[in-house]
C-alpha positions in Angstrom: -71.0 92.9 -34.9 -67.8 91.8 -33.4 -64.7 93.5 -31.9 -61.5 91.7 -32.6 -58.6 92.5 -30.3 -55.3 91.1 -31.5 -52.1 91.4 -29.5 -49.1 91.1 -31.9 -45.4 91.7 -31.7 -44.3 95.2 -32.7 -42.3 93.8 -35.6 -45.6 92.5 -37.2 -47.8 95.5 -36.4 -47.2 97.8 -39.4 -47.5 95.0 -41.9 -50.7 93.8 -40.3 -52.3 97.3 -40.2 -51.5 97.7 -43.9 -52.9 94.3 -44.7 -56.1 94.9 -42.7 -56.5 98.3 -44.4 -56.2 96.6 -47.9 -59.0 94.3 -46.7 -61.2 97.4 -45.8 -60.9 96.8 -42.1 -60.5 99.9 -39.9 -58.2 99.5 -37.0 -57.2 101.2 -33.9 -53.6 100.7 -32.8 -52.6 100.7 -29.1 -49.0 100.5 -27.8 -48.9 97.8 -25.1 -46.4 95.9 -23.0 -46.4 92.5 -21.4 -45.8 88.9 -21.9 -42.9 86.6 -21.0 -40.1 88.9 -22.4 -41.7 92.2 -21.0 -41.2 93.7 -24.4 -43.4 96.2 -26.3 -46.2 94.8 -28.4 -49.2 96.2 -30.2 -52.9 95.6 -29.5 -55.1 96.2 -32.5 -58.9 96.7 -32.2 -60.8 95.8 -35.3 -64.6 96.2 -35.5 -66.3 94.1 -38.1 -69.5 92.4 -39.2 -70.1 88.8 -38.1 -69.5 87.5 -41.6 -66.1 89.3 -41.9 -64.5 87.7 -38.9 -63.0 84.8 -40.8 -61.4 87.1 -43.3 -59.9 89.3 -40.6 -58.6 86.3 -38.7 -56.9 85.0 -42.0 -55.2 88.3 -42.5 -54.0 88.3 -38.9 -52.7 84.8 -39.2 -50.9 85.5 -42.6 -49.1 88.6 -41.2 -48.0 87.6 -37.7 -45.2 85.1 -38.0 -43.7 82.9 -35.3 -39.9 83.1 -34.9 -37.1 82.2 -32.5 -35.3 84.9 -30.5 -32.3 84.6 -28.3 -32.9 85.8 -24.8 -30.2 86.8 -22.4 -30.7 85.5 -18.9 -31.5 87.8 -16.0 -29.3 87.3 -13.0 -31.1 86.1 -9.9 -30.7 89.3 -7.8 -31.2 87.8 -4.3 -33.2 84.9 -5.7 -32.4 81.2 -6.0 -29.3 80.7 -8.1 -30.2 77.0 -8.6 -32.6 77.9 -11.4 -30.3 80.4 -13.1 -29.3 79.7 -16.7 -26.0 81.4 -17.4 -26.2 81.5 -21.2 -28.8 82.9 -23.7 -31.6 80.6 -24.7 -33.9 80.5 -27.7 -37.6 81.2 -27.2 -40.4 81.3 -29.7 -41.9 84.8 -30.1 -44.4 86.3 -32.5 -47.8 85.2 -33.7 -50.9 86.8 -32.4 -53.2 86.4 -29.4 -56.7 87.2 -30.6 -59.9 87.9 -28.6 -63.3 88.1 -30.3 -66.0 90.0 -28.4 -69.6 90.4 -29.3 -70.7 94.1 -29.7 -74.3 94.9 -28.6 -74.3 98.4 -30.2 -72.0 100.7 -32.0 -72.0 104.5 -32.2 -69.9 106.8 -34.3 -70.2 110.5 -33.6 
């Protein structure tokens, strides 16, 4: 048995949860924050059998798209102004960061 932990952008989370449900995967959804943009994201925990991991990964890949987003610069409050970029820049966001962990035992009460 495996535990898949997928960190995805909030914009992709509902679509992904629905797609995983259609694939008969049960998920636990956690609201999380982090990353370069310090924006909200979603961490999904999916328990599955070893032979179902590839299908779960395919569903995650198909439902978490990469896209570009304009990011407004943050002023260098007391920092070094030499590295300050005064206009918005495009950064790539989205996709999924996935961890697959082995599960020694599983209990449901």
